[in-house]
C-alpha positions in Angstrom: 11.7 22.6 -11.5 8.5 24.3 -11.1 7.0 22.9 -7.8 3.6 24.4 -8.6 3.4 21.3 -10.8 3.1 19.0 -7.7 1.2 21.7 -5.3 -2.1 22.0 -7.4 -2.7 18.0 -7.4 -1.8 17.4 -3.9 -4.0 20.3 -2.7 -6.8 19.1 -5.1 -6.5 15.6 -3.8 -6.4 16.9 -0.2 -9.5 19.0 -0.3 -11.6 16.6 -2.1 -10.5 13.5 0.4 -11.0 15.6 3.3 -14.6 16.8 2.1 -15.7 13.5 1.4 -14.3 11.9 4.5 -16.3 14.6 6.7 -19.4 13.7 4.8 -18.8 10.1 5.2 -18.1 10.2 9.0 -21.1 12.3 9.4 -23.1 9.6 7.2 -21.6 7.0 9.6 -23.6 8.2 12.4 -26.5 6.7 10.8 -26.4 3.0 12.2 -27.5 1.7 8.8 -24.4 2.7 7.1 -22.0 1.6 9.7 -19.5 -1.3 9.8 -20.8 -4.3 11.3 -17.7 -6.6 11.4 -17.0 -6.8 15.4 -15.5 -10.3 14.8 -12.5 -11.7 16.7 -10.0 -10.4 14.7 -11.5 -7.0 14.2 -10.2 -4.8 16.9 -12.8 -1.8 16.9 -15.5 -2.6 19.5 -17.8 0.1 17.9 -19.2 0.2 14.4 -17.0 2.3 12.1 -17.6 3.2 8.4 -15.2 1.6 6.4 -15.5 4.0 3.3 -12.2 5.7 3.8 -11.2 4.0 0.6 -13.9 5.7 -1.5 -12.5 9.1 -0.4 -8.9 8.2 -1.1 -9.8 6.5 -4.8 -12.3 9.7 -5.8 -9.8 12.4 -4.8 -7.0 10.6 -6.6 -8.9 10.3 -9.7 -10.2 13.7 -9.6 -6.8 15.2 -9.0 -5.4 13.4 -12.0 -8.5 13.9 -14.3 -8.4 17.9 -13.7 -4.7 18.1 -14.2 -3.8 19.6 -17.3 -0.1 19.1 -17.0 -0.2 15.3 -17.6 -0.3 13.9 -21.0 -3.7 11.6 -21.1 -2.3 8.2 -22.6 -3.6 4.8 -22.3 -1.6 3.6 -19.3 -2.8 6.7 -17.2 -6.3 5.8 -18.2 -6.0 2.3 -17.4 -4.7 3.3 -13.7 -7.6 5.5 -13.3 -10.3 2.7 -14.4 -8.1 0.1 -12.2 -8.6 2.6 -9.4 -12.2 2.9 -9.8 -12.5 -1.0 -10.3 -10.7 -1.3 -6.8 -13.0 1.1 -5.2 -16.2 -0.8 -6.1 -15.0 -4.3 -5.4 -13.7 -3.0 -2.0 -16.9 -1.4 -1.3 -18.7 -4.9 -2.2 -16.0 -6.8 0.2 -17.0 -4.2 2.8 -20.4 -4.9 2.8 -20.6 -8.4 1.8 -17.4 -9.9 3.0 -16.4 -11.5 0.0 -14.2 -14.9 -0.1 -10.6 -14.6 -0.4 -10.6 -16.7 -3.6 -12.5 -13.8 -5.2 -10.4 -11.0 -3.9 -7.3 -13.0 -5.3 -8.9 -13.5 -8.7 -9.8 -9.8 -8.7 -6.1 -8.6 -7.9 -4.9 -10.7 -10.8 -7.5 -9.6 -13.2 -6.4 -6.0 -12.1 -2.8 -6.8 -12.5 -3.1 -8.3 -16.0 -5.3 -5.5 -17.0 -2.7 -2.7 -16.2 0.0 -5.1 -18.1 -2.5 -5.0 -20.9 -2.7 -1.1 -21.0 1.2 -1.0 -20.9 2.3 -0.8 -17.1 4.9 -3.8 -17.0 8.3 -4.3 -16.2 10.7 -3.8 -19.4 13.7 -4.1 -17.5 15.2 -4.5 -14.1 18.5 -3.1 -12.7 21.5 -5.2 -12.3 22.8 -5.3 -8.8 26.4 -5.5 -10.0 25.9 -2.8 -12.6 24.0 -2.2 -15.9 20.5 -3.2 -16.5 18.8 -6.3 -17.8 16.1 -6.0 -20.7 13.2 -8.3 -21.3 13.7 -8.5 -24.9 12.3 -11.7 -26.3 9.1 -13.7 -25.6 10.4 -16.0 -22.8 11.7 -12.9 -21.0 8.5 -10.9 -21.5 6.6 -14.0 -20.1 8.7 -14.0 -17.2 8.3 -10.0 -16.8 4.6 -10.8 -16.9 4.4 -13.2 -14.1 6.6 -10.7 -11.7 4.4 -7.8 -12.8 1.5 -9.8 -11.8 3.0 -11.3 -8.5 4.3 -7.8 -7.7 1.2 -5.9 -7.7 -1.2 -8.8 -6.2 1.7 -9.3 -3.5 1.8 -5.4 -2.6 -2.0 -5.1 -2.8 -2.1 -8.0 -0.1 0.8 -6.8 2.0 -0.9 -3.3 2.5 -4.3 -5.1 3.1 -3.1 -7.1 6.0 -1.2 -4.5 7.8 -4.4 -2.2 7.9 -5.3 -3.8 11.2 -4.2 -0.9 13.4 -5.4 2.8 13.1 -3.1 4.8 11.0 -0.6 2.0 10.0 -1.5 1.4 6.4 -2.0 5.1 5.7 1.2 6.1 7.2 3.3 3.7 6.0 1.8 4.1 2.3 2.4 7.9 2.9 6.1 7.4 3.7 6.6 5.3 0.7 4.9 7.7 -1.6 7.2 10.4 -0.1 10.1 8.2 -1.2 8.7 7.7 -4.7 7.9 11.2 -5.1 11.4 12.5 -4.0 13.0 9.7 -6.2 10.9 11.0 -9.1 12.5 14.7 -8.7 16.2 13.4 -8.8 18.1 14.6 -12.0 19.0 11.1 -12.8 15.4 10.2 -12.9 13.7 13.3 -13.8 10.2 12.3 -14.1 7.7 15.1 -13.4 4.3 13.0 -14.4 5.3 10.3 -11.6 5.8 13.3 -9.4 2.4 14.8 -10.1 0.6 11.4 -9.9 2.4 10.7 -6.7 1.4 14.1 -5.2 -2.2 13.5 -6.0 -1.7 10.1 -3.9 -0.2 12.0 -1.0 -2.8 14.7 -0.9 -5.6 11.9 -0.6 -3.5 9.9 2.1 -2.7 13.1 4.2 -6.4 13.8 4.5 -7.1 10.4 5.1 -4.5 10.2 8.0 -6.1 12.9 9.9 -9.5 11.1 10.4 -7.9 7.8 10.4 -5.3 8.1 13.0 -6.0 6.7 16.6 -8.9 6.9 17.6 -9.9 6.5 14.1 -13.1 8.2 12.7 -13.2 6.3 9.5 -11.3 3.3 8.1 -9.8 2.3 4.9 -11.7 -0.7 4.2 -10.6 -3.1 1.4 -11.0 -0.3 -1.2 -8.6 1.6 0.8 -5.6 -0.7 1.7 -5.9 -2.6 -1.9 -5.8 1.0 -3.5 -2.7 2.1 -1.6 -0.9 -1.2 -2.3 -1.9 -0.9 -6.1 -0.8 2.6 -6.4 2.5 2.0 -4.8 3.1 -1.2 -6.9 2.6 0.5 -10.1 4.2 3.7 -9.2 7.4 1.5 -8.6 7.0 0.2 -12.2 6.4 3.8 -13.4 9.3 5.4 -11.7 11.9 3.5 -14.1 11.2 -0.1 -12.5 12.5 1.2 -9.0 11.1 -2.2 -7.5 14.2 -2.3 -5.2 13.5 1.2 -3.5 9.5 0.5 -3.2 10.7 -3.1 -1.8 13.0 -1.9 0.8 10.7 1.2 1.9 7.8 -1.5 2.5 10.4 -4.0 4.1 8.2 -4.2 7.4 4.6 -4.9 5.6 6.4 -7.3 3.3 8.3 -9.2 5.7 5.2 -9.6 7.9 3.4 -11.0 4.9 6.1 -13.4 4.4 6.1 -14.5 8.0 2.5 -15.0 8.4 2.3 -17.0 4.9 4.9 -19.1 6.4 3.2 -19.5 9.8 -0.1 -20.3 7.9 1.6 -22.8 5.6 3.0 -24.3 9.0 -0.3 -24.5 10.4 -1.7 -26.2 7.3 -4.3 -23.6 6.7 -4.9 -21.2 3.5 -2.3 -18.7 3.3 -5.3 -16.2 2.6 -7.3 -17.4 5.9 -7.8 -14.1 7.9 -6.4 -14.7 11.6 -4.3 -12.7 14.1 -1.0 -13.9 13.4 0.4 -10.4 11.9 3.0 -8.4 13.9 0.5 -5.7 14.8 -1.9 -8.3 16.5 1.1 -9.8 18.3 2.2 -6.3 19.7 -1.5 -5.6 20.8 -1.5 -8.8 22.7 1.8 -7.9 24.6 -0.4 -5.0 25.8 0.8 -2.2 23.3 -1.4 0.6 22.6 -2.2 1.2 18.9 -0.7 4.4 18.9 2.4 2.9 20.1 2.4 0.2 17.2 1.5 2.9 14.6 4.8 4.7 15.7 6.7 1.7 15.6 5.9 1.0 12.2 6.6 4.9 11.3 9.9 4.7 13.5 11.4 1.8 11.2 9.8 3.1 7.9 11.3 6.5 8.0 15.1 5.6 8.3 14.4 2.8 6.1 13.1 5.2 3.4 16.2 7.3 3.8 18.5 4.6 3.4 16.2 3.5 0.3 16.8 6.9 -1.4 20.6 7.0 -0.8 22.0 3.5 -1.5 22.7 1.7 -4.9 21.0 -1.7 -5.6 23.8 -3.5 -3.9 23.2 -1.4 -0.6 19.4 -2.0 -0.9 20.0 -5.9 -0.8 22.2 -5.5 2.1 19.6 -3.2 3.9 16.8 -5.6 3.2 18.8 -8.4 4.7 19.6 -6.7 7.8 15.9 -5.6 8.4 14.9 -9.1 7.6 17.0 -10.4 10.3 15.8 -7.5 12.6 12.1 -8.5 12.0 12.8 -12.1 12.5 14.5 -11.4 15.8 11.4 -9.4 16.9 8.8 -12.3 15.8 10.9 -15.1 17.7 11.2 -12.5 20.8 7.4 -11.5 20.8 6.6 -15.4 20.6 8.6 -16.2 23.5 7.3 -13.5 25.5 3.7 -14.3 24.7 4.4 -17.8 25.7 5.9 -16.7 29.0 2.8 -14.5 30.0 0.7 -17.5 28.9 
């Protein structure tokens, strides 16, 4: 396989993102362009520009658009249009702080849009062997529901962990590397998926240079939603490798489920912003942002290795182990915080 296929989109996206990020950071020195969200749940004590997502999206779209190896088809164009729409909506949210209802509606519309252009679950792997095809109208409807739910959930899971410098970008980078390596395997052999993922990786690498603590720029809503969107659709593109992506994103996914459960228990909206997330609990315990970041990386990297080297049954078992481990962490943290209080 010619690895230059992947090098060029990676470099184009890296250089484009890095150039834009530097420009935005310089622009952010002007007070009128800075983020004004110094609320209780926002950890940054000084205004930092939240336009990192703009650089991510523009770099990704540019690298894909300029790549001559990719066949321009309806699904690919749909991904680019959806990415730009996420960027625009995200910037609007970063500037005006839109209601969660508008955000959820927008995410559903995006998921329905990519379904309409052909990015959809057509089959799933049976953990006990073979595949299950969505062949008739009833199963197509089930596939539509799960496709939309998958995209919306992953977008929110990545958005919700974007509370600590370097976490969302780093986790997305590890997940993207996993999908990239998966696309190169002989039994998968999907160079187009590898090219698209390489473009995503280049933008993420540039972003992490400036987002790692202490961050010079933030992803913003556009960036975190875009990360989740790309990971969700690449899982569908890569031969319905939902289980692999589900496993490598186990930490943000379990965190999202935990927080949703806690909000339901507290009888508040599941989309109501608060500080129930794992990274906020670590902060309350006195952990530094860098320590929290390395905790996420330290768990996600070995999970990615397991995801690449196990079958469907192994992934289910691994996810169950991680789930129990995470629940034990939540309970332990809750007890420790109560004792300290």
